[in-house]
C-alpha positions in Angstrom: 5.5 -21.1 -7.7 8.3 -21.7 -10.1 8.4 -18.5 -11.7 7.1 -16.6 -8.6 9.6 -14.4 -6.9 10.4 -15.3 -3.1 12.4 -11.9 -1.6 13.5 -12.1 1.8 11.3 -10.8 4.3 12.5 -8.0 6.5 13.2 -9.8 9.7 11.8 -7.0 12.2 9.4 -7.6 15.2 5.7 -6.7 14.6 5.0 -3.6 16.9 1.9 -5.5 18.1 1.0 -9.3 18.1 -0.1 -10.3 14.7 -3.9 -11.0 15.9 -4.0 -7.9 17.4 -3.1 -6.0 14.0 -5.5 -8.2 12.1 -8.4 -6.8 14.0 -7.2 -3.2 14.1 -6.8 -4.0 10.2 -10.3 -5.1 9.8 -12.1 -2.6 12.0 -10.2 0.4 10.8 -10.6 -0.5 7.5 -14.3 -0.8 7.9 -14.8 2.5 9.3 -12.6 3.9 7.0 -14.3 2.4 3.7 -17.8 3.7 5.1 -16.9 7.2 4.8 -15.1 6.7 1.3 -18.3 5.1 0.2 -19.9 8.3 1.4 -17.6 10.6 0.0 -17.5 8.8 -3.4 -21.3 8.2 -3.6 -22.1 11.5 -2.3 -20.1 13.4 -5.0 -21.9 11.1 -7.7 -25.4 11.8 -6.3 -24.7 15.4 -6.2 -23.5 15.7 -10.0 -26.6 13.7 -10.8 -29.0 15.9 -8.9 -27.2 19.2 -9.8 -27.7 18.3 -13.5 -31.4 17.6 -12.9 -31.4 20.9 -11.0 -30.9 22.8 -14.4 -34.6 22.1 -15.0 -36.0 21.4 -11.7 -34.7 23.9 -8.9 -35.6 21.4 -6.2 -32.9 18.9 -7.3 -30.5 21.9 -7.2 -31.4 22.3 -3.8 -30.8 18.6 -3.2 -27.7 18.8 -4.8 -26.3 21.7 -2.3 -27.6 20.0 0.7 -25.5 16.8 -0.1 -22.7 18.5 -1.4 -22.5 20.2 2.1 -21.6 16.5 3.5 -19.0 15.6 1.2 -16.1 17.7 2.8 -17.2 16.2 6.3 -17.3 12.5 4.9 -13.8 13.4 3.0 -12.0 14.5 6.3 -13.2 11.5 8.0 -12.2 9.2 5.5 -8.8 10.4 5.4 -8.5 10.5 9.2 -9.9 7.1 9.4 -7.5 5.6 6.5 -4.2 6.0 8.6 -4.7 3.2 10.8 -5.6 0.6 8.1 -2.6 2.0 6.0 -0.3 1.6 9.2 -1.6 -1.8 9.6 -1.3 -3.2 6.3 2.2 -1.6 6.3 3.1 -3.7 9.3 1.4 -7.0 8.4 2.3 -7.2 4.5 5.1 -5.0 4.2 7.0 -7.0 1.1 3.5 -7.2 -0.6 2.3 -3.8 -0.3 5.6 -2.1 -1.1 6.3 -4.5 -4.1 2.6 -3.5 -5.2 3.7 0.3 -4.6 6.6 0.2 -6.7 5.0 -1.9 -9.4 2.4 0.6 -10.0 5.1 3.4 -10.1 4.0 6.8 -10.5 0.4 6.4 -10.4 0.7 5.6 -6.6 2.9 8.5 -6.0 0.2 10.9 -7.7 -2.3 9.7 -5.1 -1.1 12.6 -2.8 -1.1 15.5 -5.3 -4.7 14.1 -6.7 -6.0 14.1 -3.2 -5.0 17.7 -2.6 -6.4 18.8 -5.9 -10.0 17.1 -5.2 -10.4 18.4 -1.9 -9.7 21.9 -3.3 -12.1 21.4 -5.9 -15.0 20.0 -3.6 -14.4 23.1 -1.4 -14.5 25.4 -4.4 -17.8 23.6 -5.6 -19.3 23.9 -2.0 -18.4 27.4 -1.3 -19.5 28.7 -4.8 -22.9 27.6 -5.2 -24.5 31.4 -5.2 -21.5 33.0 -6.6 -21.6 30.7 -9.7 -25.7 30.3 -9.6 -25.4 32.1 -13.3 -22.5 30.1 -14.2 -24.1 26.4 -13.6 -22.4 24.5 -16.4 -19.1 25.8 -15.0 -20.0 25.1 -11.5 -21.2 21.6 -12.5 -17.8 20.8 -14.4 -15.9 21.7 -11.3 -18.2 19.1 -9.7 -17.5 16.6 -12.5 -13.9 17.1 -12.6 -13.9 16.1 -8.7 -16.2 13.2 -9.3 -13.8 12.0 -11.9 -10.9 12.3 -9.5 -12.7 10.7 -6.7 -13.7 7.9 -8.8 -9.8 7.4 -10.0 -8.0 7.7 -6.5 -9.8 4.4 -5.2 -9.1 2.7 -8.2 -5.4 3.3 -7.9 -5.8 1.6 -4.3 -7.7 -1.2 -5.3 -5.2 -1.9 -8.1 -2.3 -2.0 -5.5 -4.2 -3.8 -2.9 -5.2 -6.2 -5.4 -1.6 -6.8 -6.9 -0.5 -7.7 -3.5 -2.7 -11.0 -3.6 -0.8 -12.4 -6.3 2.9 -12.4 -6.4 2.8 -14.8 -9.4 2.1 -11.8 -11.5 5.0 -9.4 -10.3 7.1 -10.6 -13.0 4.6 -9.8 -15.8 3.2 -6.6 -14.3 4.9 -3.7 -16.3 3.3 -0.6 -14.4 0.0 0.7 -13.5 -2.1 0.0 -16.8 -0.7 -4.0 -16.9 -2.0 -4.1 -13.2 -5.2 -2.6 -14.2 -5.7 -5.2 -16.8 -5.8 -8.1 -14.3 -9.1 -9.9 -14.8 -10.7 -9.2 -11.1 -10.0 -5.7 -11.1 -12.9 -4.0 -12.7 -15.6 -6.3 -11.3 -14.2 -5.5 -7.6 -14.3 -1.7 -8.7 -17.8 -1.6 -9.9 -18.9 -3.9 -6.7 -17.2 -0.8 -4.7 -19.1 1.9 -6.6 -22.5 0.0 -6.1 -21.6 -0.2 -2.4 -20.9 3.6 -2.4 -24.3 4.5 -3.9 -26.1 2.0 -1.7 -24.6 3.7 1.7 -25.3 7.2 0.1 -28.9 6.6 -0.5 -29.2 5.3 3.0 -27.4 8.3 4.1 -29.8 10.5 2.3 -32.7 9.0 3.7 -31.4 9.3 7.4 -30.0 12.7 6.7 -32.8 14.7 5.1 -35.3 12.7 7.5 -33.7 14.0 10.7 -36.4 15.8 13.0 -33.9 18.8 13.7 -33.3 19.1 10.0 -35.2 22.3 8.9 -36.3 20.6 5.7 -39.1 23.3 4.8 -36.5 26.2 4.8 -34.7 24.6 1.8 -37.3 22.6 -0.2 -40.4 24.5 -1.3 -41.9 21.6 -3.6 -40.1 18.4 -2.6 -41.4 16.9 0.7 -39.4 14.8 3.3 -41.1 11.8 1.8 -40.3 12.0 -1.6 -36.4 12.9 -0.8 -36.5 9.7 1.6 -38.1 7.4 -1.2 -35.1 8.7 -3.5 -32.7 7.8 -1.0 -34.1 4.3 -0.7 -34.4 3.9 -4.6 -30.8 4.7 -4.8 -30.0 2.2 -1.8 -32.1 -0.5 -3.5 -31.1 0.0 -7.1 -27.2 -0.2 -6.0 -27.8 -3.0 -3.6 -29.4 -5.1 -6.5 -26.7 -4.3 -8.8 -24.2 -5.6 -6.2 -25.9 -9.1 -6.7 -24.9 -8.8 -10.2 -21.4 -8.0 -9.7 -20.6 -9.9 -6.6 -20.7 -13.4 -8.4 -18.7 -11.7 -11.2 -16.2 -10.7 -8.7 -16.0 -14.0 -7.2 -15.9 -15.9 -10.5 -12.7 -13.8 -11.4 -11.0 -14.2 -8.2 -8.3 -17.2 -8.5 -9.3 -20.3 -6.5 -6.1 -20.1 -4.3 -7.7 -17.7 -2.0 -11.0 -19.8 -1.4 -11.9 -21.7 1.4 -15.2 -22.8 3.2 -14.6 -20.5 6.0 -14.2 -17.5 3.5 -17.4 -19.1 1.4 -19.4 -19.1 4.8 -18.6 -15.5 5.5 -19.4 -14.0 2.1 -22.5 -16.1 2.1 -23.9 -15.0 5.2 -23.1 -11.3 4.2 -25.3 -12.2 0.8 -28.1 -13.6 3.1 -28.3 -10.3 5.5 -28.1 -8.1 2.0 -31.1 -10.4 0.7 -32.8 -9.4 4.3 -32.0 -5.6 3.9 -33.1 -5.5 0.3 -36.6 -7.2 1.1 -37.1 -4.4 3.6 -36.2 -1.9 1.1 -38.8 -2.9 -1.4 -41.3 -3.4 1.7 -40.7 0.3 2.6 -41.1 1.4 -0.9 -44.4 -0.2 -1.4 -45.5 1.2 1.8 -46.9 4.6 2.9 -45.2 7.6 3.4 -45.8 7.4 7.2 -44.4 4.0 7.1 -40.9 5.2 5.7 -39.1 5.3 8.8 -40.6 1.9 10.0 -37.8 -0.5 8.9 -34.8 2.1 8.4 -33.1 1.1 11.6 -33.4 -2.8 10.6 -32.3 -2.0 7.0 -29.2 0.1 8.3 -28.3 -2.7 10.9 -28.4 -5.3 8.4 -26.4 -3.2 5.8 -23.7 -2.6 8.7 -23.7 -6.2 9.1 -23.2 -6.8 5.3 -20.4 -4.6 5.3 -18.5 -6.4 8.2 -18.9 -9.9 6.5 -18.0 -8.3 3.4 -14.7 -6.7 5.0 -14.0 -9.9 7.0 -14.6 -12.2 4.1 -11.8 -10.1 2.0 -9.4 -10.4 4.5 -9.8 -14.4 4.7 -9.5 -14.5 1.2 -6.2 -12.2 1.3 -4.8 -14.1 4.0 -5.6 -17.6 2.1 -4.1 -16.4 -1.1 -0.9 -14.8 0.5 -0.1 -17.5 3.2 1.6 -20.2 0.9 3.9 -17.5 -0.5 4.4 -16.0 2.9 5.6 -19.7 4.1 8.0 -20.0 1.4 9.5 -16.5 2.0 9.9 -17.0 5.8 11.7 -20.2 4.5 13.9 -18.4 2.5 14.6 -15.8 5.0 15.3 -18.3 7.8 17.6 -19.9 5.2 19.4 -16.6 4.7 19.7 -15.5 8.3 21.4 -18.7 8.9 23.8 -18.4 6.1 24.5 -14.9 7.4 25.1 -16.1 10.7 27.4 -18.6 9.9 29.1 -16.2 7.4 29.7 -13.8 10.3 31.0 -16.5 12.5 33.3 -17.7 10.0 34.6 -13.8 9.5 35.0 -13.5 13.1 37.1 -17.0 13.3 39.1 -16.1 10.6 40.0 -12.6 12.1 40.7 -14.3 15.2 43.0 -16.7 13.3 44.9 -13.5 11.5 45.2 -11.7 14.8 46.7 -14.7 16.3 49.1 -15.3 13.4 50.1 -11.7 13.7 50.6 -12.0 17.4 52.6 -15.3 16.8 55.0 -13.6 14.1 55.7 -10.4 16.5 56.5 -12.6 19.1 59.0 -14.6 17.1 60.4 -11.4 15.6 59.8 -12.6 12.1 59.1 -9.4 10.3 58.3 -11.3 7.0 55.9 -13.5 8.4 54.2 -10.6 10.5 54.1 -8.7 7.3 52.1 -11.3 5.5 49.7 -12.1 8.1 48.8 -8.3 8.4 48.5 -8.4 4.3 46.3 -11.6 4.7 44.4 -9.7 7.4 43.6 -6.6 5.6 44.6 -7.0 2.0 44.2 -10.7 0.6 40.5 -10.2 0.0 41.0 -7.6 -2.7 44.6 -8.4 -4.0 46.4 -11.5 -5.0 50.2 -11.9 -5.6 50.4 -12.1 -9.4 46.5 -11.8 -10.6 44.2 -9.0 -10.6 41.4 -9.3 -8.2 39.2 -6.7 -6.9 42.2 -4.5 -7.3 45.6 -4.8 -9.1 48.3 -7.6 -8.0 50.9 -7.2 -5.8 53.6 -7.4 -8.7 51.9 -4.3 -10.1 52.3 -2.4 -6.6 55.8 -3.3 -6.7 56.4 -1.7 -10.2 54.7 1.7 -9.2 56.5 1.8 -5.3 59.7 0.2 -6.1 62.1 1.8 -3.6 59.3 4.0 -2.5 57.8 2.8 0.8 56.7 6.2 1.9 54.3 6.8 -0.9 52.9 3.3 -0.8 52.2 4.0 2.9 50.6 7.1 2.1 48.4 5.5 -0.3 47.2 2.7 1.9 46.3 5.2 4.7 44.5 7.7 2.2 43.9 6.0 -1.0 42.7 7.7 -4.2 40.9 6.4 -6.9 43.1 5.8 -10.4 40.9 3.0 -12.3 37.5 4.0 -13.6 36.6 0.4 -14.0 37.5 -0.5 -10.4 35.8 0.3 -7.0 37.3 3.0 -4.7 40.0 1.3 -2.3 39.1 2.1 1.4 41.6 3.6 3.6 43.1 1.5 6.5 44.2 4.4 9.0 43.8 1.5 11.8 46.9 -0.2 10.8 49.7 1.2 13.3 52.9 2.5 12.2 54.9 -0.9 13.1 52.4 -3.2 11.5 52.2 -0.8 8.1 56.2 -1.0 8.1 55.9 -4.9 8.0 53.0 -4.8 5.5 54.8 -2.5 3.1 58.0 -4.4 3.6 56.3 -7.4 2.7 54.4 -6.3 -0.5 57.7 -4.5 -1.8 59.8 -7.8 -1.3 57.4 -10.6 -2.0 58.7 -12.9 -4.9 
């Protein structure tokens, strides 16, 4: 921790109990990430199917049907993203905003990028027939949307990842520097695999619904074929996750690991193996058995998402807590020092008021002028040497035998020196005290 920055925390009360905010963060993030997965995975599946549709019209129909869902999933992803964003802001304010500032312009670009990619998805969706004879241009629109859909989550992931490592803050020099951290891309590819796996199951459900008019759209493909395509996508992506998962674990710093975190993650892996087993069993079965284990697979994958999301939070808490404890200690020390400074200033101000009152009662105008000077002027001016402002001797040279202009300057000062700060006005000094103050300044030896 020697080279790790320890900023002071913002001493504000949380809007809710911390445990409740943590639950809201985990639950709302899981709901949000599911639709982000469907949005990203759906855009990739649409691009793949539309390219294949150049040779086989049925794939073009499949691409159009998947594309119709992307804008809906996109809207849900955005709406459901508000709660986790607010929760993480409240729980990890210093970490979240530090990561934002270190990634700089890329974080700011998220807003215009999101607006552009949404417009591209609507353009792609509603020009399918109009651009039927311009398929390469139509595909290019989708390809650009896919690139942006892939890049926006990468920016989020880089920021969230950077939160976990305060010890890296001093060495990070922008987005590309944060992107180079060793665990970023394994986590990113794990996210892409999750997106494709959920999209595969979504396609199987969406195209297999009893109220879905499958035969109106497809002339050659059967429901069974499309369901199998969905299962195959889900299975392939899930198997790939078993490859990227260990790489993610290997590249994460050990500081966030604990037996509880490992227990949560390994439980998720066990449930994922269970789901993969039934995907394989389903694909090996006959067409009339394709729905037999679907609910079991979906529930299992849902449990996997919960375990992985919870494990991610446990790791984050483990990784950040030592730094948060040190930061809390520094914040407490700062608050105590601030309190003592305020009390000292208040005591000093009270003593100066008492000195002015004593001098006034004794009728000693010189003593009173000195007390007023100590109360309002001594913080910035010494008698013979410069401090924040010029010494008293310089004031005497400028305003010798000109008390009126000195009073005007004190009440409404300007700025004469470019290398010195602007002097504040002192309209709160009453006329009697001002007379004694300026008399003291002009006659002090």
